C-alpha positions in Angstrom: 22.0 2.7 -33.2 22.0 1.2 -36.6 25.0 -0.5 -38.1 24.9 -1.4 -41.8 21.1 -0.8 -41.7 20.6 -3.3 -38.8 19.2 -2.4 -35.4 21.6 -3.2 -32.6 20.5 -5.1 -29.5 22.6 -5.3 -26.4 22.2 -8.8 -24.8 23.3 -9.2 -21.2 23.2 -12.8 -20.1 25.7 -14.6 -17.9 24.9 -18.2 -18.9 26.8 -18.8 -22.2 24.3 -21.4 -23.7 21.3 -19.1 -23.0 23.2 -16.1 -24.3 24.2 -17.9 -27.5 20.6 -19.2 -28.1 19.1 -15.7 -27.8 21.9 -14.2 -29.9 21.3 -16.7 -32.7 17.5 -16.0 -32.7 18.1 -12.2 -32.9 20.9 -12.5 -35.5 18.6 -14.8 -37.5 16.1 -11.9 -37.7 18.9 -9.6 -39.1 19.6 -7.7 -35.8 23.1 -6.8 -34.9 23.7 -8.2 -31.4 26.4 -7.0 -28.9 26.5 -9.6 -26.1 28.1 -9.5 -22.6 27.9 -11.5 -19.5 27.6 -8.9 -16.8 26.7 -5.4 -15.7 30.2 -4.0 -16.2 30.5 -5.3 -19.7 27.1 -3.8 -20.5 28.1 -0.4 -19.1 31.3 -0.5 -21.1 29.4 -1.3 -24.3 26.8 1.3 -23.5 29.4 4.0 -23.0 30.5 3.5 -26.6 27.2 2.9 -28.4 23.5 3.5 -27.9 21.6 0.3 -28.8 18.1 0.1 -30.2 17.1 -2.3 -27.3 18.7 -3.9 -24.2 17.7 -7.5 -23.3 19.0 -8.4 -19.9 18.8 -11.2 -17.4 18.0 -10.2 -13.8 20.5 -12.5 -12.2 24.0 -11.3 -13.2 27.3 -11.6 -11.4 27.8 -8.8 -8.9 25.3 -6.1 -10.0 21.9 -7.3 -11.1 19.7 -6.5 -14.1 17.7 -4.2 -11.8 20.9 -2.1 -11.4 21.4 -2.1 -15.1 17.9 -0.8 -15.6 18.6 2.0 -13.1 21.9 2.8 -14.9 20.2 3.1 -18.3 17.3 5.2 -17.0 19.8 7.5 -15.2 21.8 8.2 -18.3 20.4 11.0 -20.5 21.8 9.3 -23.7 20.1 5.9 -22.9 16.9 7.1 -21.1 14.6 6.2 -24.0 16.3 2.9 -25.0 13.7 0.1 -24.3 14.7 -2.6 -21.9 13.4 -6.2 -22.0 14.1 -8.1 -18.8 14.3 -11.9 -19.3 14.3 -14.0 -16.1 13.3 -17.1 -14.4 12.7 -15.0 -11.2 9.2 -13.9 -12.1 7.4 -13.3 -8.8 5.0 -10.4 -8.7 7.6 -8.5 -6.6 10.3 -9.1 -9.2 8.0 -7.9 -12.0 6.9 -4.9 -10.0 10.5 -4.0 -9.2 11.6 -4.4 -12.8 8.9 -1.9 -13.8 9.9 0.4 -11.0 13.5 0.6 -12.1 12.5 1.2 -15.7 12.1 -2.1 -17.6 9.6 -1.9 -20.4 8.7 -5.5 -20.5 9.4 -8.7 -18.6 9.7 -12.1 -20.3 9.6 -15.2 -18.1 12.1 -17.9 -18.8 11.9 -20.3 -20.5 10.4 -18.7 -23.5 9.9 -19.6 -27.1 11.6 -18.1 -30.1 8.3 -16.7 -31.2 7.6 -15.0 -27.9 11.0 -13.5 -27.7 10.7 -12.0 -31.2 7.1 -10.7 -30.5 8.4 -8.8 -27.4 11.5 -7.5 -29.2 9.6 -6.3 -32.2 6.9 -4.7 -30.0 9.5 -2.8 -28.1 11.4 -1.7 -31.1 8.5 -0.6 -33.2 6.7 1.4 -30.4 7.1 5.2 -30.2 10.0 6.1 -27.8 8.0 8.6 -25.8 5.4 6.1 -24.8 7.1 2.8 -24.4 4.7 0.2 -23.0 5.3 -0.6 -19.3 5.8 -4.1 -17.9 2.2 -4.1 -16.7 0.7 -3.1 -20.1 2.7 -5.7 -22.0 1.8 -8.3 -19.5 -1.9 -7.6 -20.1 -1.6 -7.2 -23.9 -2.0 -9.9 -26.5 1.5 -11.2 -25.8 1.3 -15.0 -25.4 
């Protein structure tokens, strides 16, 4: 959803320093950022607004980022919202499961400002009906 001409990104990250760093990077590129620390906060925000993109950590208190992806893909209003998973858990199994539950891209922590922005812009500018999968973004020209 656009607010004041800005695309809105929902950021779900339970570690305050990481959440603030990512928030600052995105706000610095003129995105509106709604941030929360957990699944329940994300669901609450998602019930009120449909963001342009969701960026989530996998490791959250109680329910995980995997469960958040399942929630998003199961809601007709949110089904086509792209989801970027950001995690230091990046085994092939984690990446495959993220793709299975509906993530569009997987960004391994730690990552650079440039890499984050490249993923965000790629996901936001792609056509909704054919969002790139985790596998295709991993094989693309993303650094």
